[in-house]
N, C-alpha and C positions, 0 to 999 in steps of 0.2 A: 887378124880381125877381118870377117866377111864383109864386103860392101854390097848394099842392095843395089840392083839395077832399077832405075826409076826415070819417070818423065814427069815434067811439071809444065802445066798450062794455064794461061790465064782463065778466069771465070768466064770471059766472052767467047772464048774458044769451044770449038765442038770437040767431044772426046774422041772423034775419029781423026782429028787433026792435031795432036799434042806437039808441043815444042819440046825440044831436049832441054833437060836441066843445064843452064849455063855455067856449070862448074865442073871441074875435073873431078874424077870418081875418087880422088884421094882427099878432096877438100870437104870440110863439113857444110851442110846446106846453112844459108844465112838468110836473116830476116830483113826485108825493107821495112821502112818506118810504119809502126803499127799494122804489121801484116800477119795474116793467120794462113797457115797451110792446111789444106784438107786433102788427105791421101785416101784413095780407094783400093782395096785389095781383093782380087778374086780368090775365093777360098777353095773352089773345086778344081785344083790344078795338080797334076800328077808331078810337077816339078818343084812342089815346096821343099824348102830347104830351113835349116837353122834349127832344127828341133833340139839339137844338143846344148843350145844356148839357154834352154828353159830351166826353171828352178825346180826343185824337188816337189815343192807345193803344187806348181803348175802341171808336172807329170803326174801327180797323184789326182789331181782334178781331172786331167784327161781320161785316167783308167776307170773314172766311175761313170763315163758315158757309155750307155748300153749299145748305142748305134756307132759302127765304125765311122760314118760319114759325119756326124756331130763331133766325134772325137777328133778326127782330122781337120774340120774347120776349127775347132778350138785351137790346136797344136798351130795350125796356120796363122791365125790371127795374132796369137800371143807370140809366136817368132817374128813376125812382121813388126808388131810393136816394139819388141826389143831392138830389132835392127834399124828402123827409124829412129827411135829415141837416142840410140848410141851414136848415130851420125851427128846429131845436134849438140850432144854432150861430149863427144870426143872420148868415149869409154868403149869398152868391149861389151856387145849384147849380153854377155852373161853377168856383167857387173850391174846392169839396170835394177834398181830395187823399188818397190812399191809400198805405199801405206795406203789405207782407206780411211775416210771419216766415219763418224758415227751413222752415217746414212748409206755407207757403201761406195761413195765416191772415190776413184782411185787418183793417186797424186804420187810424184816422186818422193822419195825419203829425203829428210832434211838437208843432207849433205849434198845432194843432186839438185834438190830445189833451190838452192842458192843461186844457181845459174838463172833463175827467174823464168824457166821453162815451164809452160802448162800444156796439158793435154786432155783429151776426152775421146772416147771411143764408142762405137756401136756397130751392130751387125743385124743382118736379117737374110736368111737363107743362105745364098752363095756369095754374099758381099759383106764386106767389113769397110768401115771407115775410121779414119784417126784424125783429129783436128789438134794442131800444134801452134802455140803462140807464146809471146814472152809478157809475163806479168799482166796477164788478161784472165778474166773468167771466161771459161769456155765450156759450151755444152752442144753435143751434135746427136743427131738421131737418123736413122735410115729404115725405111720399111719396103718390102716389096709391095708392089700395086696388085692386090687381089681382092675380089670382091669378099665382103665380110658380113655374113648373116646377122650379126649382132650390132651392126654400125648404128643402126637407129636407136638401139636401147643404150649403146655406149655414150653416144651424143647426148641423148636425154639426161643420163645419170652424170657424166663427167665434164660436158662441156658448159661454158657459161650460157646464160640464157640467149645472149644475142647470137653466139656461135651456133647453138643449136637451131635457131630460127633461120640463120644463113644456110646452114647445111640443109635444113628441110626445103628451103626455097630452089635448091639446085636442081638443074635438069638431070634426068637419070644418066645421061652420058657422063655427067661430071661429078657423080656422087662419090665414086670410088677415089678419084684423085682429091677432091675436095675434103674427103675425110682424112686421108692420110696426110694432107697439108696441115690440116689443123692438129692431128696427133703428133706429127714429127716436130712441128714447132713449139707445141706446149711442152713436150718431153725434153727438147733442147733447152727451153728456159729452165725447166725445173732441173735438169743436170747442170746447167751453168751456175745455178744458184747453191747446188751442193746440198739441198734440203731433201731431197727424196720425197717420199709420200706425205712428208710434214707440211708439204705445200698443196693444198687441193687445187685440182686442176680447173675448177669452176671460178677461181679467184681472180682469174685474169683472162683476157680475150686476146685472140690472135686472128689475122685475116686468114681465110681458107679458100676463097673462090679462085680456081685455076686462072692463071693470067694476072692476077692480082699481086702487087708486091707484097712479100712476107713482112708483116708489121706486128708490134706488140700495140693492140688498140686501147687497152684499157686495163686497169688493175686496182682490185679493191684492197689488197693487203699491202701495196706499195705503189702510190701515185706516180712515183718517179721511175717506175721499172722501165718504161719505154726509153728513158734516157740513159739508163744503167746498162741495158742490153740492147743490141742491135741484131735483127734477124736476117738471114740469108737464105733463099730457097736453093736446094741442091739437087741435081739430077745426076744419076750414076749409071749411064747406060741405059738399055731399054728394060723398063718395068720396074724401076727403083726410084723413089723420091726420098729427099732428106732435108734437114734444116740445120743450120748453124745459129747458135746464139753465143754472142761475144761481147765484150765490152770491158770498162765503160766507155773507151774511146772509140771513135770511129775507126774502122780498118778496112784494108785492101784484103780481098780473098784471092788466093792462087790454089788450084786444084792441080793433083798429081795422081799418077797411077803408078803404084807399087807393082814391080814385075819380077822379083827375084823368085 
């Protein structure tokens, strides 16, 4: 079984100064009380390994990508997901098996889900992220910060009224970050709930102003949503922003860098 090289650091630490994972390479990662681990993976690396652990279905999906860059990114993130989950479960990466719900949210098959492990993933350009927890709802999203010509129309059509107003009020220098703060937080919530597009994005509000804590402010479809899920703002190196939604209990967030 191939063990990934990895580093884990507290959310308060800077990505440039990570702490070594405090376990021997042979030991499985362990969770503290109500802890969520968020791993980031660089996808554009020539040292990518573990492709032999992928399933036949994953290989077929990879072969359908017209771009070699997109194909290699897909292979890299799927191999990393298998390697990380295998460490938590104590099985080989090849033995990891998934199922999806009716809205496409992936989860471990029942025999592996008995361990209580939950996970969620996201990717944008050259970065993928994986959130892992136990017996928790998890949703994660990451986006590259880049100007989007359709930002105003997207906010008008998909944001709640107060969110759209808050976005429109931002200074020009804060609009890109504010837009992606809102988008990643809303996506993380929808993914944590597992309802996909059945949950309209304008039925709940999140904070979006840069520097403001990530929070669920209001929900019309579930007035207890802010108690069931808690949001965390995430940053992954230069130019990427993300969000984690997890619950129902309060959690400690630890971020790590996967480097195999």
